[in-house]
Each structure stands twice: as structure tokens, then as C-alpha cells.
C-alpha positions in Angstrom: 12.4 10.3 58.7 15.1 7.6 59.8 15.2 7.1 63.2 19.2 7.8 64.9 20.8 4.3 64.2 21.9 3.0 67.5 25.9 2.1 66.6 26.8 6.1 65.7 24.7 6.9 68.6 26.7 5.0 71.0 30.2 6.3 69.1 29.0 9.7 69.4 27.8 9.6 73.3 31.2 7.3 74.0 32.8 11.2 72.5 30.3 13.4 74.5 30.6 11.5 77.8 34.8 11.3 77.6 34.2 15.5 76.9 32.7 15.8 79.6 34.8 13.8 82.2 37.6 15.5 81.1 35.7 18.8 81.9 35.1 17.5 85.0 38.6 16.0 86.2 41.1 17.3 84.4 41.0 21.1 83.1 43.8 20.3 80.8 42.4 17.3 78.9 39.7 19.6 77.8 41.0 22.5 75.7 40.9 21.4 72.1 43.0 18.7 70.9 46.3 18.8 69.2 44.8 17.8 64.8 48.4 17.1 63.3 48.4 13.0 62.2 46.1 11.9 59.8 45.4 9.5 62.2 43.9 12.0 64.6 42.2 14.5 61.7 40.1 11.2 60.8 39.2 10.2 64.2 37.6 13.9 65.1 36.5 13.9 62.2 34.4 11.1 62.6 33.7 11.6 65.7 32.6 15.7 64.5 30.3 14.1 61.8 29.0 11.8 64.3 28.2 14.9 66.3 26.4 16.7 63.4 24.1 14.0 62.5 22.8 13.3 66.1 22.6 17.2 66.8 20.3 17.3 63.7 18.0 14.1 65.3 18.0 15.8 68.7 16.4 18.5 67.4 14.1 17.0 65.1 13.1 15.0 67.9 12.5 18.1 69.8 10.7 20.3 67.7 7.6 17.3 67.7 7.7 17.3 71.2 9.7 14.4 72.3 12.8 16.1 73.2 15.5 12.9 75.0 16.9 13.7 78.3 20.6 13.7 76.8 22.6 12.7 80.2 19.8 9.4 80.1 21.1 8.8 76.6 25.2 9.2 77.5 24.4 7.0 81.1 23.0 4.3 78.4 25.2 4.2 76.0 28.2 3.6 78.6 26.5 1.3 80.6 25.7 -0.4 77.5 29.6 -0.6 76.5 30.2 -1.3 79.6 28.2 -4.6 79.8 26.1 -3.4 82.7 22.6 -2.1 80.5 20.0 -1.8 82.7 17.2 -3.1 79.4 17.8 -6.2 77.7 18.2 -6.4 74.2 14.3 -6.9 73.4 13.5 -4.9 75.1 15.6 -1.4 74.0 14.5 -3.0 70.6 10.9 -2.7 71.7 11.3 1.0 72.7 13.3 2.2 69.4 10.3 0.9 67.6 7.9 2.8 69.8 9.9 6.3 69.2 9.9 5.3 65.8 6.1 5.3 65.3 5.5 8.0 67.9 7.7 10.3 65.3 6.1 8.7 62.6 2.0 10.1 63.8 3.7 13.8 65.4 5.2 14.2 62.0 1.8 12.7 59.8 -0.6 15.1 62.7 2.4 18.5 61.3 1.1 17.4 58.1 -2.0 17.4 58.4 -2.2 21.0 60.4 0.2 22.8 57.8 -2.4 21.1 54.3 -5.3 22.6 56.7 -3.8 26.1 57.1 -2.3 26.0 53.3 -5.9 25.8 52.6 -8.0 28.7 54.7 -4.3 30.8 53.6 -4.5 30.1 50.5 -7.9 30.6 49.8 -7.9 34.0 51.7 -4.6 35.3 49.1 -6.7 34.1 45.8 -9.4 36.4 46.9 -7.3 39.5 47.8 -4.6 38.7 45.1 -7.8 38.1 42.5 -8.6 42.3 43.2 -5.2 44.0 42.2 -5.4 46.0 39.4 -4.2 43.6 35.6 -4.7 40.4 37.3 -6.8 38.5 35.3 -8.5 35.2 36.3 -9.1 31.9 33.9 -12.1 29.3 34.0 -10.4 27.4 35.9 -8.8 29.8 38.6 -5.9 30.3 37.4 -4.5 33.8 38.1 -2.0 35.4 35.6 -1.1 39.2 35.1 1.7 40.1 32.2 4.7 41.5 32.9 5.9 41.8 29.7 3.2 41.3 26.6 4.8 39.4 23.7 3.0 39.3 20.3 2.9 36.1 18.0 2.3 31.8 18.2 1.5 30.2 21.7 2.0 27.0 22.4 0.0 24.0 22.3 -0.3 21.5 25.4 1.8 18.3 23.4 4.8 21.6 22.5 8.0 21.6 24.1 9.3 24.4 25.8 12.5 26.3 26.9 11.3 29.1 29.9 13.3 31.0 32.6 11.0 30.5 36.1 10.9 31.2 39.7 8.6 29.3 41.6 7.4 30.9 45.4 5.4 30.2 47.9 2.9 32.3 48.8 4.7 33.7 51.5 7.8 35.0 49.1 9.7 31.8 50.1 11.4 30.5 46.7 11.3 27.1 46.6 12.5 27.0 43.4 14.2 28.9 40.1 16.2 28.1 36.8 16.9 31.9 36.6 19.2 30.8 40.4 20.3 28.3 38.8 21.3 30.3 35.1 19.9 27.6 33.2 16.5 28.1 31.0 13.7 24.5 31.9 12.9 22.5 28.9 10.1 19.9 29.7 6.6 18.9 27.4 3.9 20.6 28.4 1.7 18.3 29.2 4.7 16.9 31.9 3.7 19.1 34.6 1.0 20.6 37.1 -2.0 21.4 35.0 -1.4 25.1 36.3 1.6 25.7 34.3 0.0 23.4 31.3 -2.7 25.4 30.9 -1.3 29.1 32.1 1.6 28.5 29.4 -0.9 28.0 26.3 -1.9 31.6 27.1 1.9 33.2 25.9 3.7 33.9 23.0 7.3 33.9 23.3 9.2 36.7 24.2 6.0 37.0 27.0 6.7 37.4 30.8 4.0 36.5 33.2 2.7 36.0 36.4 0.4 33.4 37.6 -1.1 32.4 40.5 -2.0 28.8 40.6 -4.6 27.1 42.7 -3.4 23.6 44.8 -6.0 21.6 43.6 -4.4 22.5 40.0 -0.9 22.5 41.6 0.6 19.9 43.9 -3.2 19.1 45.5 -3.2 17.9 49.5 -0.2 16.1 48.9 2.5 18.9 48.2 6.3 18.4 47.1 7.6 18.0 50.6 10.3 19.0 51.6 10.0 22.3 49.4 5.9 22.5 48.4 3.2 22.0 51.5 0.2 20.2 51.3 -2.4 22.7 49.6 -0.2 24.9 48.6 -1.1 28.5 46.0 2.3 29.0 44.4 3.2 32.0 42.3 5.1 31.7 39.0 6.8 34.3 37.1 7.8 33.1 33.9 9.2 33.5 30.6 8.9 32.3 27.0 11.7 31.5 25.6 11.2 29.1 22.8 9.2 26.8 21.6 9.4 23.0 20.1 7.0 21.5 17.8 7.4 17.7 18.0 8.8 16.1 15.1 6.4 14.6 12.8 5.6 11.5 12.4 7.1 9.9 8.9 5.0 8.3 6.6 5.3 4.5 6.2 7.4 4.1 2.8 9.8 6.8 4.8 9.8 4.1 7.8 10.6 1.5 5.9 13.3 3.1 3.5 15.6 4.5 6.9 15.4 0.3 7.8 16.6 -0.4 4.3 19.2 2.2 4.3 
């Protein structure tokens, strides 16, 4: 997480302060501004953009238990702009660095807690899912069920495959889908998570399977932030559309001929 920049915050807080003072002193001035001239729209757009930026940052701080007093933020900026800051520049920098460090520590603790919870929840989910009718389990622990069967050639780990897929967490939240994008995915099968490399090799072209992949065969303790927390068990519905074999390596004579042509 990036800590908000003091310069941007200063501009935003001056705008907020000005609006608050206008409301107190002049009800007419507190009415919505008339945005006709381009320069007025630009000024308003800059303020709105900074306000949204500030809102997101302050909300994130509050989620982690570091709620900042907005009135003190306003006061600090206004006094600084008037050359009346109650704190010297060196102390301000030290305070901001301390706040940033606190944020990082709280984020790390939150991520660790989420990963710990996900590990327990994932194990329970795998145990229950394995009992469902039609679910089979590989030696490595991948669980799968056949939605649409097919016969024929199966890919190897060195093949490139074209697939449609949808990935969800065990709570049902969707984190990725080639189906939603309307564009099949194409990739070498040995360059994806281990659960995919092993699982897709069970399929023939035209087949559609649902895989439940343990976290150690997916993204492990680190996860794939921000979409996939650490230790997440993942569900994928995968349809194998095509197997693309690697091009055979040319013979030595063919290579020489190609160079001389």
C-alpha cells in the first residue's frame, strides 16, 4: 500500500476546509458550483480526483485500525499553508514513516491471519467435497468431476492447450474467467500451476471437468494477491478446446539448408 502524498492531501484538505467554512458562513456559497467554463471543470475534476484518492486511503487505514482524525488532518494542512505548522518538517517526515510502517505491519498480520484461516477452511472443504457423488481424487490430492465426457488424445505436459475456464474460491467468489472475457486462453501446460498441469492431462479435447485444487498445488501460502489469498483451495471449470503440439526440431541438414537459402 502506498501512503498518500502530503502534497496531494494538502490540496484535498484545503478544498474540504474551504467547503466546510463556506457552509458555516454563507449558505449560498455552499451550493453546488456552476461548472461552465473549461477551467472551472478542470479545477473541480482535480479536486474530485484527489478527494476520491483520499477517501480510499483513509478508508484503508480505518479498516486496519488506524483511523485518522479528519479534523486534525484539515487543521495541520491549513496551518502549514499559513506557515504556522505546530510540527517541524523533520518530525513530520518521521511521523509519516512511522505511520507507513504501522500500516505494513498490520497488513502483514492481516494477510497471515487470512492465510491461516484459509488453510483450515480449505482442508475442511476438501474433506467434504471428496464425499460428493462423482468426485474422484488423484494421488496428489486433486479432486475432479466430469461435466462433459470426451474420448481421444490427451495432452502432455509439454503441449500447448487452448481452453475455456472459470476459477472461483471455495466461497463462490469468481477471480478469473476466460468465458466472461469471451476469449479462450492458450498456454503451455508446463507453465501454469501444478494442479492445472496435472489435471488437464486427464482430459480429451471436447471434455469439460471441474477441478478442486489444494492450495499446495495452486498458489500456496503466498497466494496471488489481491484476488487469491494465501493457502486458498481453488475450483476451476475447464473445457479443453484444442491441443497444440510443439513444432518438431529441424534436422541438422534442414537447419543448414534454411541458413543458406
